[in-house]
N, C-alpha and C positions, 0 to 999 in steps of 0.2 A: 504494500500500500504506500502510495506516494505521501511524503511528509507535507503538511500544509505550509504555505508561505506565510511568514510572519512579517508584517510591516511595523517597524519600530520608529516612532516619530519623536524627533529631538528638536525642540525649539532652541535657537541660539541668538543671543543678543550680546555682542561684545565678549563672548565666552568661547571663541573658536579654539583657542589654544588648550583650554581645559577640556573642551568637548572631545578632542582627539583621544583623551584617556578612556572615556566610556565607550566611544566608537571602537577603539582597539579591544576593550573588554568583550564587546559583543562579537566582533569578527573572530576573535580567538576562542570563543565559547564552543560548547559541545553541540550546538545546533547551527547548522549551516544554511538552512533554507530561509534566508533573511533578505529583507528589503529595508535598508536603513534610510529613512527619509529625514534629512537634516534641513530644517527651515531657518534660514538666516533672516531674522526679523529686523531688517534695516540697521545692521551693525554699523557703527561709525569708525571702527578700527579695522584691522586687517583680517578679521575673522573669516570673511567670505573667501579671500584669497588662500588662507590657511586650509580651509575645508576643501577647496577645489584641488588641492594637492594630493588628496587621498586617491589612490589608484584602484582600489577594490571596486569592481563593477556592482557590488551589492549596495554601495553607498551612493545615494542620489541627493545632490545638494541643490536647494532652491533658494531664491532670494526674493523677498517681498518688502514693501514699504512697512516701516515700523507701525505696529498696531497693538502690540501686547502679546503675552503668552497664549491667550485664548485664540486670538486670530491666527497665530502660527500653528497651533494644534489643529484648528479647523481646516486650515490650508493643507496640512499634512494628511488629514483624513480624506480630502478630495483627491489627493495624489496617490493614495494607498491602493495597491492592487492585491495585497495579501488577503487571505480569508480570516486572519486573526490580526489584531492590532494591539500594540503595547505603546505606552508613553513613558519616556524616561527624561530626566533632567540632565542638562549638559555638564553640570558640575558634580554629579554623583558617580557611583560605580555599581557594577554588578558582578556577581560570581560567575564562573564559567558555565555552570549548569542552569543559570537563571531562566533562559528561554526554554531550554529543553524540558525542564521540570514543569513549567507552566503549560506547555503544549501537552505533555503527558497527562496533567490534571484535567485538561479540557476534554480528554478522550472518555472520561467517565460519562455514563448515560445522563442525558438531559442537562448536562453542565453548560451554563452560559457565561460563567465568570470564574476565573481562577486567580488566586492571589498568593503571594509568598510572604514570609516573614521579612522583617526589615532590621538592618543593623544601623542604629543611629550613632554616628561618629562625630564627635565634637572636635573640629580641626584645631582649635586653639589649645586644647588640653590633651587630646588623644583619648578622652573618655568614650567608652563604647557601651551601648545598651541595646540588647536585642528585644524586639517586640513582635507581637502577633504570632506567637509560637504554640498556642493551644487551639484546639479544634473549634470551639465555640459554635456548635451546630444549631441549626434552626430546629425548634421543637416541633413535634408532629402537629400538623394543622395550625401552626402559628402563622399569623398574618405577616406578610412581608414587612409592613411598616413597623410592627412591634419588634420583629427580629432586628431590623436595622437600628431602631432606637436603642435597643438593648446593647447592640454591638458598639454604638457610639459611646455609651456609658462605660462599657466593659474595658475597652482599650482603644477605641477610635479607629479601628481597622478599616472602616469604610470611608474615612476622610480622604486619603491620598489616591491619586490616579496612577502613580508611578510604579507600583508593585503588582500591577494587575494585567490580565490578558482578556481582551474583549473580542466578541465575534463581529466581524465587519458587516455582515448582512443585517444583523440586528440594528447596528448603528445607522446604516443607510436606510433601511426600510422604515424605521421609526423617526428618522431625522434627528437623532440624538447628537447634540453639538454643545460645545462650550459656550456659555453665555458671555458674549464679548463686551457686555456692559459691566461685568463684574471684575473687580481687581482683587477681591478677597474671597476665599473659599469657593472659587469657580470650579476647582477640581472635584470637590465634594458634590456639588450640584450635578456635575456630569455623571458621576458614579451612581447617584440616586436615580437620575432620569433613566440611565441605562438599566438599572435593576428593575425599575417599573416596566420598562419596555420588554425586557428579557423574561422576567418572572420564572427563572429556572433555578437549577441547583448551583450552589457556590462551593467550589473545592479549594481547600487551603493546603498549600505546601508549607509544612511546619519547619522551615529552615530560613535563616536570615540571609536570603540570596540577593536582596537589593541593599545597597550601601548608601544611606542618606547622609550626606555631608552637611554639617551645619556649624554655625559659630562665626561665619563670615558674612552674615546677611547684610544687604545694603540698607541704607537709611530709609529708603522708600518702603522696603518690606517691613521694617520695624514701625514706620509711621502708620502703615495700613493696619497692623495688629494693635496699635495703640489707640485707634479710634473706635469707640464703643459702637457708633452707628453702623460700622462695618459688620460687627458681630450681630447687631440687631437685625440687619438686613439678611444675613445668613440664617438667622433663626426664623425669620419670617418666611424665607424660602423653604426651610425644613418643615415648618408648620403647613405650608401650602402643599408640600409634597405628601404629607400624611393625610391631608384632607380633613374629614370630620372625625376627630379622634374619639376612641372609646375611653373608658375610665382608666384602663391600664396605660394607654398611650398618653393621656393627659398627665399622669404621674411621671412617666418617663420624660416627657417634654419639659416638665418642671425641673427635674433633676439635671437635664442637659443645660437648661438655661442657667441654673445655678453654677454648674461646672464651668460654663463659658464665661460667666461673670467673674469667677475666681481666676480663670486663666487670663482674662483681660487685665484684672488688677495686678497680677503678677508681671505682665508685660509692661503695663503702664507705670507701675510704681516699684516693681521689684528689681 
């Protein structure tokens, strides 16, 4: 049986030199049926020239006017020809088996989303913390909304887009896209919209195969996190996604709101 082609979408904005690292990780990985779509989002340095020096035919470099990470990812979706899609960030890393094990997880019956554990690596101190390493399964007959809310409280595994594998046909058929008006929590909204459209099984690879590097965030990122109205808008989007909540979901939403408030306080004043 032929292996499915995986389109890996990488937005780049003045990060061409560091993007070489994760591109190399992917190319040297154990899964070769790749289409790496690098979208230069109007870089003002030599990122585009650097990326175009890559000779591997599996790497496709595109350039567009700057519009933000969501516009770059949406552009990448339109260019993707693979049956599966992954999104990774240019300044992160992946283990060699990252794509292979995600694809293997997707082979399970009725699976529409696969996700790996994540290694959080603080660049300034070298501190490492691995997350999303327990199964946390959906209960029998549990509503999708309830399960997702529980997961957000449990460890937040549905927040990021970068450690997951999606089915291209579901994205295209249901017109799932990143909200280009959002600058905060746009990846979470994409994951939730996809889950609603897919409504299938979620398989977890309980290994920290995605390496999330942090500790060098730009001032713009910190400013977004420090504005409470951004968190409020994200919460409003979450409530809208849930729809008319039952009593259990109301309690879970309340816990999430409190958790986000504490997180915002930590960012703002900690």
